[in-house]
C-alpha angles and dihedrals in degrees: 000000000000121000106243124223094014110096098075145354119266094219090058091054091053092053090045093055090051090055092045090051091055093043091052091054090050091051098049108111110260099240091046091053094047092048098044120103097253096217093051094047093051090046090054092050091048090050091048100047102035115110117230112188111218123262120217116229094215095169088066099051107139139172107262101184144348139183146112123322141183103244120204104221099172092114095052103108094205092065121087100233115154099193110044094169089081128057116262111199129200127179112262146138133288124198122185117198122197119216110189121212142180123228142042110339089203092068091070085076097060122088117219125222094269118048144155125246096230115086126241115210131199141139115245110217116171105305097339134088111219114209115193124201125183140172145143092255112016118187125201090236094053093046092047090050093048092047090051092049095047095047091046090052091051091047089052090056092047094049090052091048092050091056091049096050095042095085088041093056091044089055095052099082092055092043093051095045092049092048094049094044094048095051093043090053091048093050092049093047091050088054091052095253127119130190095248093054110133141058115342115237119248109197118198107242109251095001106177125220090244133099102256109128104252123221093237123030132212124266110223114245110236124200125195123242124172122240130219095246096043108031093167093051108061116212119236118249132178115262114250096240091051088050091055090047091055091051091048091056090051090049093051088050087054090053089053089055092049093047096046105038096158092062092054107032094092100035119122121239096251092048091052088058090051090062090057091049094050092053094047093046089047090061103039139049132187121240095211111025122027117257115018098203116064142143128278106188090334091282107078134074111195146161119226128202121180091346095309133107114243100165123034127178130179120208113211139159115235107258102158139287095299094054089043092058089046088055093051089049090052096049092049092048089064094057118092105171141043124278096019115168113230140167140194113214102204117193116202121202097169117102096234102071092160091060089052093048092050092059100051101080095051093045091053092052092049093059110103091232097054115118107167145339123251115214112254130192100197115085092216096047127078127183132192138165114236132188118240109259091236100037124034090197091065116083126206125196109222118188118184113205115192118205126189108227119192116236127214111286089347090295111165122226113216116243 
């Protein structure tokens, strides 16, 4: 049988895996790294390099084999053996017990920071530890006691190992993210592109969060992100802080509707969208082509830069789960590159707004393109990361903003 936990030191393995993770990031082909969905790449690295100490399945311990054996009894002091330098065999019994486990078999060879001086022996066969006991006269009580003592000793090592690897595993997400970001930044810099490439922002001094048309309007901040097809020509995307500013403007417009219900109770759907467009156009201007926000089939709000859409929003009235999924489908169909910022402005004219809000998270997760949620602090705003319908490596930010819109004489529209 092999001596367990004696071949190498666990702390050395953890340090080695850190080095290997960083080295793998360095060896990923540049175009593949730049075009990968960063969150998915980091998650794959964490999964690959995390250390999961095996778990013994003690409820499935079973006898694997039994039979006769030649037992070397030269070290038994009660026997009169004159030359103990040579084996002295007597016929006896052999019993092999299988202890199944889950996890990496190789980790049974690594010694944790705290260990005992006595050795623990077992054969590692697949995902089983084989414990062999033999003697001239084996008794069930002795074997039961030896099995319990050996398994308890192995469990002690494994428990110590789990505590040792816990902080290591917790550090892997940050390590992977840092390694990927640093190399991506270096690659982009080498290609003459920096993250801030685009149109500089020109904020209007003292611009209030209201809806009066300002004299000067904001220029949307554009960042650069590479595409799969053109890795050397990064596609423009809207900066995250600018994305939040747009949603904040829309949210404030929603507050205006809630606080002045008589002004909006008879308004038609297309005119309601006009109010959002007016406020957004009042805050932004395009550097190359007039107004940034405009209609596309009277349903879309979008920002264009160099002829390409970098922000897309759909305005829809809540009409139940089926129509909600159709709206998400329509929104995603407009996207054509990774990391596009999108939004669904959902207008609710039913009386039970809480019921509508309660349905949104589950409906987003049910969509076939949903990948993960993003934590939101607003109770009427929900954000998810979706994959592009035609390319799972391209991620799209989808934010659903729900607005309560008054109806005529309090009449409720069915959802």
